VOGU-3710 file (C-alpha; in Angstrom, 3 decimals, decimal comma):
1> mtagrpgpaa> 48,047/-73,585/-19,751  46,065/-74,551/-16,721  47,242/-77,632/-14,837  44,826/-80,489/-14,295  42,960/-81,047/-11,127  45,047/-82,962/-8,602  43,941/-86,498/-7,768  44,862/-90,169/-8,062  44,787/-90,094/-11,876  46,330/-86,688/-12,376
11> gpegpdahga> 49,132/-87,972/-14,615  51,119/-90,878/-15,762  53,259/-90,717/-12,722  50,303/-91,277/-10,416  49,484/-89,491/-7,226  53,012/-89,459/-5,848  54,255/-87,591/-8,883  52,495/-84,332/-7,699  54,105/-84,304/-4,340  51,998/-83,150/-1,395
21> ygtdgafvaa> 48,918/-82,168/-3,357  47,529/-85,618/-3,084  47,610/-85,704/0,669  44,675/-84,668/2,771  44,561/-80,926/3,340  47,542/-80,148/1,140  45,464/-78,302/-1,413  43,894/-76,069/1,173  47,294/-75,233/2,602  48,546/-74,361/-0,844
31> vdgladplnd> 45,619/-72,031/-1,454  46,172/-70,317/1,860  49,767/-69,707/0,888  48,831/-67,793/-2,239  49,675/-64,093/-2,234  46,931/-61,636/-1,431  47,481/-58,413/-3,373  45,573/-56,444/-0,711  47,082/-57,829/2,457  50,470/-59,206/1,494
41> plpgghtspw> 53,459/-56,862/1,575  55,445/-55,822/-1,394  58,181/-58,144/-2,579  61,049/-58,103/-0,129  58,991/-56,359/2,591  56,815/-57,401/5,479  53,326/-56,693/6,679  54,061/-54,466/9,698  57,076/-52,335/10,408  57,356/-53,948/13,826
51> frsdtvqaae> 56,453/-57,511/12,805  59,309/-60,101/12,903  58,666/-63,581/11,512  60,757/-66,654/11,962  62,525/-66,167/8,672  63,207/-62,442/9,079  66,166/-61,521/11,186  65,274/-58,897/13,776  67,010/-55,591/13,533  69,562/-54,829/16,122
61> paapssyveg> 67,972/-52,681/18,802  69,275/-49,227/19,579  71,542/-48,823/22,534  69,527/-48,001/25,621  70,436/-45,193/27,953  72,108/-45,731/31,263  68,792/-45,234/33,005  67,165/-48,005/30,911  70,098/-50,348/31,545  69,930/-49,758/35,261
71> haahqgpqqp> 66,204/-50,224/35,270  66,506/-53,449/33,275  69,068/-54,778/35,708  66,471/-54,702/38,484  63,666/-56,046/36,308  65,431/-59,378/35,745  66,126/-61,216/32,482  63,848/-60,309/29,597  63,072/-62,042/26,344  65,388/-60,920/23,511
81> qgapnewydp> 63,785/-58,675/20,950  64,681/-60,928/18,031  62,942/-63,993/19,440  60,701/-65,891/17,030  57,614/-65,466/19,180  58,077/-61,673/19,602  55,675/-59,652/17,417  56,292/-56,143/18,825  59,620/-54,467/18,277  59,816/-50,881/19,636
91> agyqrdwygp> 63,238/-50,284/18,184  62,134/-51,445/14,770  59,041/-49,254/14,924  61,096/-46,202/15,752  63,675/-46,943/13,066  61,130/-47,655/10,314  59,115/-44,499/11,044  61,764/-42,007/12,087  65,015/-43,603/10,912  68,048/-44,276/13,050
101> qepsarmaaa> 68,449/-41,446/15,541  70,565/-40,666/18,497  69,001/-39,521/21,745  68,075/-35,859/21,394  70,173/-33,357/23,270  67,005/-31,595/24,334  65,603/-34,801/25,819  68,876/-35,439/27,565  68,876/-31,907/28,976  65,261/-32,240/30,096
111> dpvaqvspva> 65,957/-35,465/31,970  68,553/-34,774/34,649  68,389/-38,385/35,709  69,653/-39,562/32,342  72,649/-37,268/32,585  73,861/-38,896/35,768  76,470/-41,561/35,106  79,250/-43,158/37,076  82,350/-41,003/37,181  85,904/-41,738/37,995
121> paeegapapv> 87,280/-40,900/41,420  87,872/-37,160/41,630  91,129/-35,599/42,521  91,801/-34,128/45,903  89,898/-30,922/46,461  87,326/-31,670/43,724  83,614/-32,013/44,602  82,356/-35,453/45,543  81,160/-37,537/42,586  77,431/-37,991/42,117
131> pdledftaep> 76,490/-41,661/42,458  74,272/-43,448/40,005  70,602/-42,752/40,683  69,730/-46,378/40,051  72,196/-47,597/42,611  69,641/-48,186/45,355  72,387/-48,984/47,828  73,599/-45,345/47,635  71,903/-42,190/48,940  68,195/-41,576/48,323
141> rtevlaripa> 67,192/-40,129/44,992  65,910/-36,814/46,430  69,216/-36,100/48,155  71,140/-36,846/44,962  68,930/-34,486/42,967  69,429/-31,819/45,603  73,188/-32,092/45,210  73,066/-31,577/41,451  74,137/-27,934/40,802  71,436/-25,836/39,155
151> epepeaaldp> 72,360/-24,398/35,801  71,914/-20,639/35,397  68,908/-19,609/33,362  69,619/-18,058/29,992  69,356/-14,322/29,642  66,252/-14,637/27,535  64,463/-16,459/30,356  65,561/-13,851/32,909  64,291/-11,017/30,787  61,509/-12,371/28,593
161> apapggraer> 59,962/-8,994/27,876  60,878/-7,772/24,402  62,363/-4,393/23,868  59,872/-1,555/23,408  58,751/-1,325/19,833  59,996/-4,851/19,035  58,337/-7,326/16,726  56,784/-9,286/19,579  55,253/-6,207/21,094  53,820/-5,032/17,805
171> rraakgrgrr> 52,391/-8,480/17,169  50,831/-8,539/20,638  49,329/-5,094/20,146  47,924/-6,145/16,763  46,259/-9,174/18,323  44,795/-7,181/21,191  43,522/-4,274/19,054  39,749/-4,135/18,958  39,377/-6,794/21,628  37,995/-5,835/24,981
181> rpgaapeqqa> 40,226/-7,012/27,758  38,362/-8,416/30,770  38,795/-6,308/33,860  40,065/-3,232/32,010  38,882/0,050/33,433  36,539/2,255/31,330  39,223/4,947/31,227  41,711/2,487/29,800  39,200/1,251/27,230  38,403/4,824/26,197
191> aaaaavpmsr> 42,102/5,588/25,899  42,656/2,442/23,812  39,705/3,316/21,566  40,951/6,869/21,138  44,405/5,598/20,212  42,971/3,753/17,206  42,450/6,255/14,379  38,982/6,316/12,808  38,215/6,477/9,152  36,445/9,460/7,656
201> vearraaraa> 33,121/7,596/7,491  33,420/6,498/11,102  34,311/10,053/12,171  31,235/11,462/10,413  29,040/8,770/11,924  30,409/9,507/15,387  29,848/13,246/14,876  26,231/12,656/13,841  25,684/10,380/16,826  27,096/13,038/19,149
211> kdspaviasr> 24,574/15,615/17,943  21,280/15,912/19,823  18,021/15,075/18,121  15,344/17,781/17,619  13,208/16,216/20,340  16,074/16,411/22,831  16,747/20,030/21,865  13,061/20,921/22,203  12,697/19,218/25,579  15,855/20,919/26,768
221> avgevfislg> 14,535/24,310/25,647  11,198/23,711/27,399  13,013/22,664/30,539  15,180/25,762/30,462  12,075/27,944/30,016  10,366/26,357/33,009  13,490/26,670/35,095  13,821/30,334/34,136  10,151/30,950/34,981  10,580/29,211/38,300
231> vlmllfvtyq> 13,608/31,327/39,131  11,756/34,501/38,102  8,735/33,569/40,228  10,974/32,893/43,205  12,693/36,218/42,736  9,340/37,992/42,378  7,978/36,414/45,566  11,167/37,320/47,408  10,860/40,890/46,111  7,218/41,221/47,099
241> lwwtniradq> 7,393/39,662/50,535  10,782/40,829/51,682  12,357/43,623/49,680  9,242/45,782/49,315  8,802/45,860/53,089  12,402/46,865/53,610  12,221/49,575/50,972  8,828/50,898/52,174  9,982/51,041/55,792  12,983/53,086/54,724
251> iagketnriq> 10,844/55,548/52,768  8,187/55,797/55,489  10,829/56,347/58,147  12,416/59,162/56,163  9,014/60,767/55,605  8,191/60,579/59,321  11,469/62,244/60,217  10,889/64,963/57,633  7,398/65,719/58,983  8,666/65,927/62,539
261> dewangdrtp> 11,530/68,207/61,495  9,111/70,580/59,768  6,910/70,695/62,823  9,887/71,416/64,984  11,024/74,236/62,697  7,522/75,684/62,220  7,848/75,639/58,426  4,442/74,126/57,711  1,096/75,835/58,160  -2,271/74,058/58,359
271> gvfapgegfa> -4,225/73,977/55,144  -4,720/71,923/52,032  -2,039/69,396/51,281  -0,843/68,258/47,869  -1,395/64,625/46,792  1,318/62,442/48,224  2,363/65,034/50,800  2,668/63,808/54,365  0,847/65,829/57,042  0,279/63,525/60,073
281> imhipkldvv> 1,554/60,438/61,888  -0,585/57,493/63,037  0,274/55,462/66,170  -1,314/52,072/66,975  0,378/51,091/70,250  -1,091/47,589/70,403  0,352/46,735/66,962  3,533/48,768/67,394  2,710/50,768/64,268  4,100/54,255/63,566
291> apiaegidke> 3,414/55,350/59,981  3,111/58,704/58,193  -0,254/59,808/56,746  -0,182/61,392/53,271  -2,844/63,035/51,181  -4,530/60,718/48,648  -4,713/56,977/48,188  -2,557/56,711/45,099  -0,888/53,295/45,051  2,509/54,276/43,693
301> kvldrgmigh> 2,872/57,676/45,322  1,442/56,840/48,727  0,520/53,262/49,550  3,502/51,481/47,941  5,831/53,845/49,762  4,710/52,427/53,126  2,505/55,395/54,010  -1,190/55,564/55,012  -3,406/57,390/52,481  -6,209/59,797/53,353
311> ygegklktam> -9,408/59,731/51,305  -9,321/63,434/50,370  -10,121/63,665/46,645  -13,346/63,798/44,656  -16,323/61,802/45,804  -14,137/59,957/48,298  -13,163/63,124/50,156  -13,527/62,732/53,928  -13,059/64,972/56,961  -9,754/65,840/58,644
321> psdkqgnfsv> -9,026/65,022/62,305  -9,260/68,670/63,238  -12,840/68,974/61,874  -15,560/69,242/64,507  -17,666/66,641/62,763  -17,035/63,958/60,137  -15,361/60,643/59,352  -11,572/60,677/58,999  -11,025/57,713/56,615  -7,655/56,235/55,583
331> aghrnthgep> -6,300/53,190/53,666  -3,148/51,143/53,924  -1,529/47,904/52,704  -2,156/44,741/54,659  0,649/42,820/52,977  3,903/43,959/51,354  5,153/47,533/50,967  5,488/48,153/54,671  2,085/46,505/55,465  1,071/49,030/58,220
341> fryinklkpg> -2,485/47,568/58,461  -1,595/43,898/58,428  -2,864/43,089/61,907  -5,713/45,582/62,338  -8,111/42,619/62,476  -6,640/41,902/65,934  -7,837/45,197/67,405  -10,477/44,947/70,078  -13,061/47,553/71,139  -11,395/50,146/73,354
351> dpivvetrda> -7,884/49,778/71,837  -6,427/53,296/71,277  -5,450/54,705/67,871  -3,639/58,096/67,973  -3,312/60,551/65,071  -0,520/63,082/65,616  -0,641/66,383/63,699  1,330/69,640/63,817  -0,940/71,101/66,522  -2,475/68,233/68,511
361> yytyemasil> -2,856/64,563/69,351  -6,223/62,998/68,435  -7,026/59,774/70,283  -9,649/57,314/68,964  -10,917/54,105/70,518  -11,660/51,093/68,352  -15,454/50,620/68,204  -16,369/47,920/65,676  -15,065/45,853/62,736  -16,446/44,649/59,425
371> pqtspsnisv> -14,443/41,516/58,452  -15,332/41,586/54,771  -17,073/43,819/52,265  -16,935/44,653/48,577  -14,282/47,095/47,336  -17,079/49,180/45,791  -18,847/49,682/49,130  -18,040/53,339/49,784  -20,764/53,694/52,377  -18,262/52,602/55,010
381> iepipvgsgf> -16,467/55,976/54,730  -19,569/58,205/54,847  -19,853/60,812/57,657  -22,035/58,323/59,528  -20,508/55,026/58,276  -22,982/52,316/57,408  -22,478/49,116/59,420  -20,360/50,791/62,098  -23,126/51,011/64,680  -22,982/54,807/64,811
391> tkpgryltlt> -26,370/56,456/64,500  -25,647/60,161/64,745  -22,969/62,532/63,513  -19,685/62,568/65,337  -15,905/62,517/64,985  -15,137/59,103/63,628  -12,161/57,164/62,250  -12,290/54,498/59,482  -9,373/52,165/58,580  -9,672/50,181/55,299
401> tctpeftsty> -7,392/47,451/53,933  -7,499/44,381/51,668  -8,606/40,898/52,736  -7,871/37,965/52,695  -4,160/38,367/53,128  -2,048/38,546/49,966  -5,188/39,273/47,919  -7,327/42,306/47,109  -10,659/40,547/46,627  -12,443/42,176/49,547
411> rlivwgkmvd> -12,025/44,968/52,084  -11,607/44,800/55,868  -13,052/47,779/57,796  -12,255/48,961/61,333  -14,085/51,947/62,937  -13,121/54,127/65,839  -14,561/57,098/67,755  -12,596/60,107/68,991  -12,322/60,211/72,768  -9,569/62,779/73,328
421> erprsegkpd> -7,974/65,803/71,683  -4,748/67,029/73,244  -2,706/70,038/72,050  0,977/69,295/71,501  1,818/71,872/74,112  0,249/69,618/76,761  2,454/66,664/75,852  1,718/63,211/74,606  -1,523/61,421/75,520  -1,577/58,558/77,979
431> alvg> -1,845/55,990/75,144  1,638/56,970/73,887  3,242/57,552/77,264  2,433/54,128/78,676
//
């Protein structure tokens, strides 16, 4: 049943019968004192674990350490923790949240200052006692700390590395597997990657990636072909420009010696010579040329062997040096294979050219030159060569070779006229003696 509103006529007893409700402000104070289910504490409790009201007796604080006591001694008198006006209680907060605890041994070991306490006088021969660090009349704090003996480190701290194959090492290896370590060398990374076994799918994928694509294979094959062709071309050029000269000089030198030996022995008689057979020797003193002359102009049997060929077959047959009239015409290589006619373009009118046979020396003087003509122009080897400047029959000499150098597009022609015939019995002509 709800009580009536307070006031002067609230009951038969009058206003004084309801106590303080009739006074000014009493009702408001009563309402403020009602319990709030959201803010008020449970029955028998209090609002905050560190709150202490006037009616609640403060919990006895925990015993402070020696360091705290010493520090408090220098801070002066402080307000007791259970004072009515104190709203913050550190000891109560710690007890309510963590329960009553003693100072941890680990905290005591970590704080060497807290371990220092006054000690009794030592016996004779014992080390001097360590004074209290908070006794500011004693030695400075740094000197006291320096006098505290250092404890030896445990064996685990001295040797923190686990034994090979231990749990810690395996765990560390498992964490570092597959992770690239900064600063690791490529060789170390490759070794670490190779140490990790691959699955079958990864192995097949790596094998396919290692194979070359068709385009790479084709380009490599083309490159190898070009390299091979380049090497072959270089070898061919070396053979043509260097080895053929060496080989031709050897063959021509042997042929010259053979001809001279036959003349000395008297084994050969003048007459018709077989194709490729040597029968004379040509001397060009200005060019330092000494080369055998063989019958015919066959390339393989005569010219490529470093010898000079005589036009002596078919329509190209010309006179011999011993003939009283005619044009003694010969051919020779200008480049490669001994190249006996390489520098005949440097001959000047009057330069001697000597043809040595079994019986005599025939000396010709260079008369004229035709720098270039067609290979089919055979009129240059006629008895009276066309373009030579000769107008009547005589004893002439014609030298033919290819031009320009290292080609066979045209022919270079040099003509000469006999000026002397000397039997071998009379010795060498002046052109060979000088």
